[in-house]
C-alpha positions in Angstrom: 50.8 22.2 -14.9 52.0 22.3 -11.3 49.7 25.7 -10.7 46.4 23.9 -12.3 46.9 20.7 -9.7 47.8 22.6 -6.6 44.3 25.0 -7.5 42.5 21.9 -8.3 43.8 20.5 -4.7 42.9 23.4 -2.7 39.2 23.9 -4.4 38.8 20.2 -3.6 40.3 20.3 -0.1 38.0 23.1 0.9 34.9 21.3 -0.7 35.2 18.2 1.6 36.5 20.4 4.7 33.7 21.1 7.2 32.4 24.6 7.6 31.4 26.1 10.5 27.2 25.7 10.9 25.0 27.5 13.0 23.8 24.8 15.2 20.1 24.7 16.2 19.5 23.9 19.9 18.1 20.9 20.6 16.2 22.0 23.8 12.5 21.7 22.6 11.1 22.2 25.9 9.7 25.3 25.2 7.3 23.9 22.8 3.7 23.3 24.0 3.1 19.8 25.3 6.7 18.6 24.5 6.9 17.1 27.7 3.7 15.0 26.9 4.9 13.4 24.0 7.5 12.0 25.7 5.7 10.9 28.4 4.2 7.4 27.0 1.4 7.4 29.8 0.5 11.1 28.7 0.1 9.7 25.2 -1.7 6.7 25.9 -4.3 9.0 27.9 -4.5 11.1 24.8 -5.4 8.1 22.4 -7.7 6.9 24.8 -9.6 10.0 24.8 -9.6 10.6 20.9 -11.1 6.8 20.8 -13.7 7.6 23.5 -14.9 10.7 21.1 -15.5 8.0 18.6 -17.5 5.5 20.9 -19.5 8.5 22.1 -20.3 9.3 18.9 -22.0 5.6 18.2 -23.4 5.9 21.7 -25.3 9.2 20.5 -26.5 7.7 17.1 -27.7 4.9 19.3 -29.6 7.5 21.7 -30.7 9.6 19.0 -29.1 12.6 21.0 -28.3 15.1 18.0 -26.7 17.5 20.6 -24.3 15.0 21.8 -23.3 14.0 18.4 -22.8 18.1 17.2 -20.6 18.4 20.4 -18.0 16.0 18.9 -17.5 17.8 15.6 -15.9 20.9 14.9 -18.2 23.4 13.0 -15.8 23.1 9.9 -16.2 19.5 9.7 -16.5 17.4 7.2 -18.6 14.3 6.7 -18.4 11.4 3.7 -21.2 8.7 3.7 -21.1 5.8 1.4 -19.9 7.6 -1.8 -21.8 11.2 -0.7 -20.0 14.5 0.7 -22.8 15.6 3.0 -20.7 18.9 4.1 -20.3 19.9 7.5 -21.8 17.9 10.6 -24.4 20.4 10.9 -25.6 20.3 7.3 -25.3 16.5 7.4 -27.7 16.6 10.7 -30.0 18.9 9.3 -30.3 17.3 6.0 -29.7 13.7 6.4 -29.0 12.1 9.6 -31.8 14.1 11.3 -34.9 13.3 9.2 -33.3 9.5 9.4 -33.4 9.2 13.2 -37.0 10.5 12.9 -37.7 7.2 11.4 -35.7 5.5 13.7 -37.0 3.6 16.4 -33.8 1.7 17.6 -30.3 1.9 16.4 -27.8 -0.4 17.9 -24.0 -1.0 17.1 -22.6 -4.7 17.7 -18.6 -5.9 17.1 -17.6 -2.3 17.2 -13.5 -2.1 17.0 -11.7 1.1 17.3 -8.2 2.1 16.9 -6.4 5.4 16.6 -2.9 6.7 15.4 -1.8 10.0 17.3 0.2 12.5 15.6 0.6 15.5 17.9 -2.4 17.3 17.7 -3.9 15.2 15.2 -5.3 12.0 15.5 -6.7 9.3 12.5 -9.3 6.9 13.5 -10.1 3.4 12.0 -13.2 1.7 13.3 -15.3 -1.5 12.3 -19.1 -2.5 13.6 -22.5 -4.1 12.6 -25.4 -2.2 13.1 -29.2 -2.8 12.8 -31.9 0.1 12.6 -35.6 -0.7 13.6 -37.7 2.1 11.5 -41.0 3.4 12.9 -42.6 1.4 9.7 -41.3 -2.1 11.3 -38.7 -2.8 8.8 -35.1 -3.6 9.9 -32.1 -2.7 8.3 -29.0 -4.7 9.2 -25.5 -3.8 7.9 -21.5 -3.9 8.3 -19.9 -0.8 8.6 -16.5 1.0 8.4 -15.3 4.4 9.4 -12.5 6.6 9.0 -12.2 9.7 11.1 -9.4 12.8 11.6 -9.8 14.2 14.9 -7.9 17.3 16.4 -6.9 18.3 19.8 -7.1 21.8 21.2 -8.0 23.4 24.4 -11.5 22.0 24.4 -10.2 18.3 23.8 -10.6 16.1 20.7 -13.2 17.2 18.0 -14.0 15.1 15.0 -12.8 17.3 11.7 -13.5 14.6 9.0 -15.7 11.6 9.4 -16.0 9.0 6.6 -18.3 5.9 6.6 -19.6 3.0 4.7 -21.7 0.3 5.3 -22.7 -3.0 3.1 -25.3 -5.8 3.6 -23.7 -8.3 5.4 -22.1 -11.3 3.5 -23.5 -14.5 5.1 
């Protein structure tokens, strides 16, 4: 019985005794942009740059500038609008937004808000806005809209990877 007790004590003793563990260095300075992640001002600048892309997209829509809009999206982007998968931005522009822009004489935004949350080289955007569209046939369309977006940062700056918007008739 004494032998069993000693054997159990030895086994339990080694189970709670810390074993040497290979320590990982805490020096991450070799990682790209590590210093930027620690510099609050640089983080704020990157967030401001991401917001500027979303604002530039609204401005390009208002100006009906297809080239300016296209430059803000990655080639592999995904666009979702009011429950529809529109494909890449290039497809969306060719088959949906482009033809609509031809029938629009004015597109104005109001009450716009934009917020972003940055997570490394990815930023999540949230927007709210109202808009009014004047059509070439004289009709006007007013809507309240929201959008969410995912942007990626690389050597060329921020680009929209995924954009999802929806709108509704204003509630009065």
